[in-house]
C-alpha positions as CSV (number, residue, x, y, z in Angstrom):
1,M,90.0,76.6,103.8
2,R,92.6,77.6,106.4
3,T,91.4,80.5,108.6
4,T,93.0,82.9,111.0
5,T,92.1,83.0,114.7
6,S,89.4,85.6,113.9
7,G,87.7,83.2,111.5
8,T,88.6,85.0,108.3
9,P,90.4,83.2,105.5
10,A,94.2,83.1,105.7
11,F,94.4,84.0,102.0
12,R,92.5,86.0,99.4
13,P,92.5,86.5,95.7
14,L,95.6,88.7,94.9
15,V,93.9,91.5,92.9
16,E,90.9,91.8,95.3
17,A,93.1,91.8,98.4
18,C,95.5,94.4,97.0
19,R,92.7,96.6,95.7
20,D,91.2,96.7,99.2
21,C,94.6,97.9,100.5
22,G,94.9,100.6,97.8
23,I,97.5,98.7,95.7
24,S,96.8,98.6,91.9
25,R,96.8,95.4,89.9
26,T,100.1,96.4,88.2
27,V,101.9,97.2,91.4
28,A,100.5,93.9,92.9
29,Y,102.1,91.9,90.2
30,E,105.3,93.9,90.4
31,L,105.5,93.0,94.1
32,V,104.8,89.3,93.3
33,N,107.6,89.3,90.6
34,S,110.1,90.9,93.0
35,G,109.3,88.3,95.7
36,Q,107.9,90.8,98.2
37,L,104.4,89.1,98.3
38,A,103.9,85.4,99.0
39,T,101.4,84.0,96.6
40,F,100.2,80.7,95.2
41,K,97.9,79.6,92.4
42,I,94.8,77.4,92.5
43,G,93.9,76.7,88.9
44,A,94.3,80.0,87.0
45,R,93.6,82.2,90.0
46,R,96.5,83.7,92.1
47,Y,96.0,84.1,95.9
48,V,98.0,86.1,98.5
49,T,98.4,85.2,102.1
50,E,97.0,87.6,104.6
51,D,100.3,87.5,106.6
52,S,102.3,88.5,103.5
53,L,100.0,91.4,102.7
54,R,99.8,92.6,106.3
55,T,103.6,92.6,106.9
56,L,104.4,94.2,103.5
57,P,104.9,97.7,104.8
58,S,107.4,96.7,107.4
59,R,109.3,94.4,105.1
60,M,109.5,97.2,102.5
61,G,110.8,99.5,105.2
62,L,113.5,97.0,106.0
63,D,114.5,96.7,102.4
64,L,114.7,100.5,102.1
65,A,117.0,100.6,105.2
66,K,119.2,97.9,103.7
67,S,119.5,99.7,100.4
68,K,120.5,103.0,102.2
69,A,123.1,101.2,104.2
70,V,124.8,99.8,101.0
71,R,125.3,103.3,99.7
């Protein structure tokens, strides 16, 4: 398993990782379907990369700024 420099896994199960961040299962899958979270599957289980989850707030802020600029 790939790990970060701190020795923790670089990816976690999607629902578990999002729940720990206060994101509901429904919203987690909405983020996946919109392409805002990088995920992959091993068997039937979906995993999210720690980098994708950690940078989500800043990327969502950038998307918000872009949508305001279009108006």
